[in-house]
C-alpha positions in Angstrom: -5.4 9.1 -10.2 -3.9 12.3 -11.7 -0.4 11.8 -12.8 2.4 14.3 -12.1 6.1 14.6 -13.0 7.1 12.7 -9.9 10.8 11.8 -9.7 11.5 12.5 -13.3 11.2 16.2 -12.4 14.3 15.7 -10.3 16.4 14.6 -13.2 18.7 11.6 -13.2 21.1 13.0 -10.6 18.3 14.1 -8.3 16.3 10.9 -8.6 19.5 8.9 -7.9 20.1 11.0 -4.7 16.5 10.6 -3.6 16.7 6.8 -4.1 19.9 6.6 -2.0 18.3 8.9 0.6 15.3 6.6 0.9 17.5 3.5 1.4 19.2 4.9 4.5 17.9 4.0 8.0 15.4 6.3 9.6 17.9 7.1 12.4 20.1 8.9 9.9 17.5 11.7 9.7 15.7 14.1 12.0 12.5 15.8 10.7 13.7 16.7 7.3 10.8 18.1 5.2 12.6 17.2 1.9 12.8 13.6 3.0 9.2 13.5 4.0 8.2 14.9 0.6 10.3 12.2 -1.1 8.5 9.5 1.0 5.2 11.0 0.1 6.1 11.0 -3.6 7.2 7.4 -3.4 4.1 6.4 -1.6 1.9 8.2 -4.1 3.8 6.6 -7.1 3.2 3.2 -5.6 -0.5 3.9 -5.1 -0.8 5.2 -8.7 1.0 2.1 -10.1 -1.2 -0.2 -8.1 -4.4 1.4 -9.0 -3.5 1.3 -12.7 -2.7 -2.4 -12.3 -6.0 -3.4 -10.8 -7.7 -1.2 -13.4 -6.0 -3.1 -16.2 -5.7 -6.7 -15.0 -8.4 -8.8 -13.4 -7.3 -8.5 -9.7 -8.1 -12.2 -8.9 -5.1 -13.2 -11.1 -2.6 -10.8 -9.4 0.2 -11.9 -7.2 1.6 -8.9 -5.3 4.4 -10.8 -3.6 6.1 -14.3 -3.6 4.3 -14.9 -0.3 0.7 -14.0 -1.2 -0.7 -17.4 0.1 1.1 -17.0 3.4 0.1 -13.4 3.9 -3.5 -14.1 3.0 -3.8 -17.1 5.4 -2.2 -15.2 8.3 -4.3 -12.2 7.7 -7.6 -14.0 7.7 -6.5 -16.0 10.6 -5.6 -13.0 12.6 -8.3 -10.6 11.3 -11.1 -12.9 10.3 -13.9 -10.3 11.0 -12.1 -7.2 9.6 -14.3 -5.5 7.0 -11.9 -4.9 4.1 -14.5 -3.4 1.8 -14.6 -0.2 3.7 -11.9 0.1 6.3 -12.3 2.0 9.6 -9.1 3.9 10.2 -9.4 2.9 13.9 -9.0 -0.6 12.9 -5.5 0.2 11.7 -4.4 3.1 13.9 -5.9 2.8 17.4 -3.7 1.7 20.3 -5.7 -1.6 20.5 -5.4 -2.1 16.7 -1.7 -1.5 16.7 -1.2 -4.2 19.4 -3.0 -6.7 17.1 -1.2 -5.5 13.9 2.3 -5.4 15.3 2.9 -9.2 15.7 1.1 -9.9 12.4 3.4 -7.3 10.6 6.6 -8.5 12.3 6.0 -12.1 11.1 7.0 -10.9 7.6 10.3 -9.2 8.5 12.8 -10.8 6.2 10.1 -12.4 4.1 8.6 -9.3 2.5 11.0 -6.7 1.3 10.5 -3.3 3.0 7.5 -4.8 5.0 7.3 -1.8 7.3 7.8 1.0 4.8 4.9 3.5 4.6 2.5 3.3 1.8 -1.0 4.5 0.9 -4.1 2.3 1.4 -7.6 3.0 0.1 -10.2 2.9 2.8 -13.2 2.1 0.5 -12.0 -0.4 -2.1 -14.6 0.8 -4.6 -13.1 4.2 -4.8 -9.8 5.7 -6.2 -7.1 7.1 -4.1 -8.2 10.6 -2.9 -7.4 12.6 0.2 -10.6 11.4 2.0 -10.2 7.8 0.9 -6.6 7.2 1.8 -4.8 6.2 4.9 -1.0 5.8 5.5 -0.2 2.2 6.4 2.8 -0.2 6.4 3.6 -2.0 3.3 2.6 -5.4 4.9 -0.8 -4.0 5.9 -1.3 -2.8 2.3 -0.4 -6.3 1.0 -2.6 -8.1 3.5 -5.6 -6.0 2.8 -5.2 -5.7 -1.0 -4.4 -9.5 -1.4 -7.6 -10.2 0.5 -9.6 -7.7 -1.6 -8.2 -9.3 -4.8 -8.9 -12.8 -3.7 -12.4 -12.0 -2.2 -13.4 -10.1 -5.4 -13.7 -6.7 -3.8 -11.5 -5.0 -6.3 -13.4 -6.5 -9.3 -15.5 -3.4 -9.5 -12.4 -1.2 -10.2 -11.3 -3.5 -13.0 -14.9 -3.8 -14.4 -15.5 -0.1 -14.4 -12.2 0.7 -16.2 -12.6 -2.1 -18.6 -16.1 -1.0 -19.6 -14.8 2.5 -20.5 -12.3 1.1 -22.9 
């Protein structure tokens, strides 16, 4: 993932204002392009940190939340046949998929901080975050899929490829 200046380019005052703005409820805003850009930057920074993490640490030893076991169990109970190696966007975004995901996601309200915030999720777990390999998902969807990928050994290739280059 290419790195950019991100929030540091805003300076201390600008970054502080951005952090405050992102903590307000969605109802406080209309369609503000600046806010959308801040959300995109925050999602991108999260993706970059996560990819660097699974590139540096063996993913099977990672805990992404305090409730990884609960998230993984509920995810595989609800989505036992979901192919997480290469996700089909329709399995996350179609009307039918949203009906399946909504009760799953809502189970974690109050258990997982910012469970419904937007984040970036790789479609193909063997590839980096790129425009063609990324979808916007909720944070709990990200956690569910990535915890499963880590536990099922699907992110091992990312770690192995980065480790062999060192």
